[in-house]
N, C-alpha and C positions, 0 to 999 in steps of 0.2 A: 238654644237658637229661636225654636219654634215650640208652640207642643201638638202643632201637626203629626209629625213624626207620632206624637203616642198612641196616637190613633191605630197605628198597622203597626202589621209582622211582616214579615216573609209567608206566614199562610194564612193570615183575613185581617178583618179591622178586631182593633181591641177596645170595643165601647162598655165606658163601665161603670156608667148612671143613664137612666131613662131617657130614649131620646123625643123632641114635641115632632108632628109630622113636620113644623116647618127647618127643625134643627136634621130631620133624616132627609128631608126631600132637599136641602143646602148642601149637604154630606155627596148624595146622589150625583149631584150636577158638579161638585167640585171632583171626584171619584170623572165623570166622564171626560171630565177637563181632561185631567190627567194622563187619562187611559189614551183620549187623544196628542194627547202633546209631549206625551214621554218622549219619542224618539225627537225631537223640536231640543226638548229639554237638555238630553241628552246626551245631543249631538256638541247646542250653544255650552255646556256643560265643561265638555272635554276641550272645547278647543278656548275655553278660558283657563285653561287647568294649564293648557300647552302654553301659553301666552305669558302666565303667570309662572311655574312652574317648572315649564324643560320634561323631560325626560322624566322627570319625580313624578307626572299626573299618565305619562304610562306604567308606570310601577302598580298606582291609583286601579287601573281596569284589571292588571293581571294577579294581585292582592286581596284577593275578592269584592268586588262591584259586583259580582253577579251575575255580570251581563256579556256576552261573548265579544272577545276584541275585534272580531271582521266587522260584529253587527254596530257595536261602538264607532270604528274608524268608516263603518257606512253616514249611520250618522252626522258625525261632524263630516264630513265631506261636502253631505248636501247642507247644512247649517250653515258650512264656508263660501257654500256656492251662493246660494240661494238667502240672502241676506230680511233680520225678520221685519222690513218693510215691505218686502216683495212677497210673503209669505199669505197663503190665504188663508181664513180661518174657515172656511165651509168647506173647503179641498183639503184631502187626507196629504200625510204626508208621506204619502207611496204617488201619489200622484205627483205631489212637488220633488222628488228623485228621477221620477223621468224626464222631466224639461230641465232638470240641474245643469249640466253638461251645455245645452244651450244658450246661445249668444244672450242677455240678457234682455234686451228687446225681442228678443221674438219667445224666450221664455213669458216673460209679462206676456206675451199678447196670448199664448197657450193656454196659459193661468186663465185671464179672461177669461177667453171662449169656453174654456171650459167650467167653470164660475158660472157665468151665466144663461151656459148650455146647461149645469145643473146633468154633467159628466160623473161617472164615475169613474175609478185610476184604470177598467176594461176599457170605456170606450174615450177616453184619451188617449190611451197608451192603442185603440184601433187605429184611433187618429193621426195619427204621429207618422203610422208607418206608416198609412194609406197617402199621406202628404212626405215622404219620406221625409220625415225630418228627426229621427232618432238617429242619431250619434253613433257614429263606423265605430268600434273596439279596436283598438291598435295596440305593437305592442311597445311596452316604455319608453318614452323616447323619441318615438315618432309623433308628427304634424296627425291633429286630429280633424277628421275632415266631418263636419256636419252639412248636410243636403237642409237649403233653405228655398222658400219660392223666393222671386222678383222682388214682391210687394215685403215684405220681411227682408230684404237688403236694402230697400228702400228708407224703411221703417228704422232701422240701423243708421244708415244712414244720414236721415233725419236726424239724431241726435247730433250731430256735428253742427254747431250757429252757421260754418260755414258752405255747407250744402243744403241747409234744412229747407229753402225756398226751392233748390232747386231739383232735391229728391221730392218736397210733397206735390209741387207739377205732375211731376212723373206717375206720382202714386193716381193721381186725380187723372189719368192719359192713361195706364195702363191694361194694355185691349185684353192682355191675358194673362198669365201667373208660372213664367215656364218656371223649374228650380233650378236653383246654384250649387255651389258648395262652401259652406266659409271650411273655412282653413288658422289650426289653431299653433302659433310656436308651442312647442311642450315647456321652451325655459320664461318665456315672459307672458306667455297665455296673451299675447295680441295677438289679433283675430283681423281679416279681408276674406269679404268675398271673390271668388275663381269668377 
């Protein structure tokens, strides 16, 4: 397939010829990219395998991929919830995982704030907690409730062309930012503010 895997083994690099400084530097950049991208790569790979091969893909993990099944499941869940177009290269996978359960407009708003503010995942988590925007863990089959601000609710509504003008006008005159809840149907994943 590619000569890139020939450079790696489970225990280190396998460089068989001397490298120029430029090649060595490029290899370091590639390794850094792989390190940061690994959760996304594994998650996207697994989601693709499920779509193409169904149960066989789960067997691949248990047959020696070398990554804990629970870890791969987390990577796949976040990869499914956050499409590549919404991912921010400047933010860690863990930062993305914090906002993955939120509705897309709220999630993208938080990612944008984190990116513009240079927040690490600890700061993002603290700000989510302060805004009461962290998802509430529920038993399987129950509604998932997420608290969001009125501004975030209006931002969600504004994405609907029918309500765009009304929501935009409300955002302009909103004096305070009270917190509302978002309810997610466990079956169809439809979301609505309470």
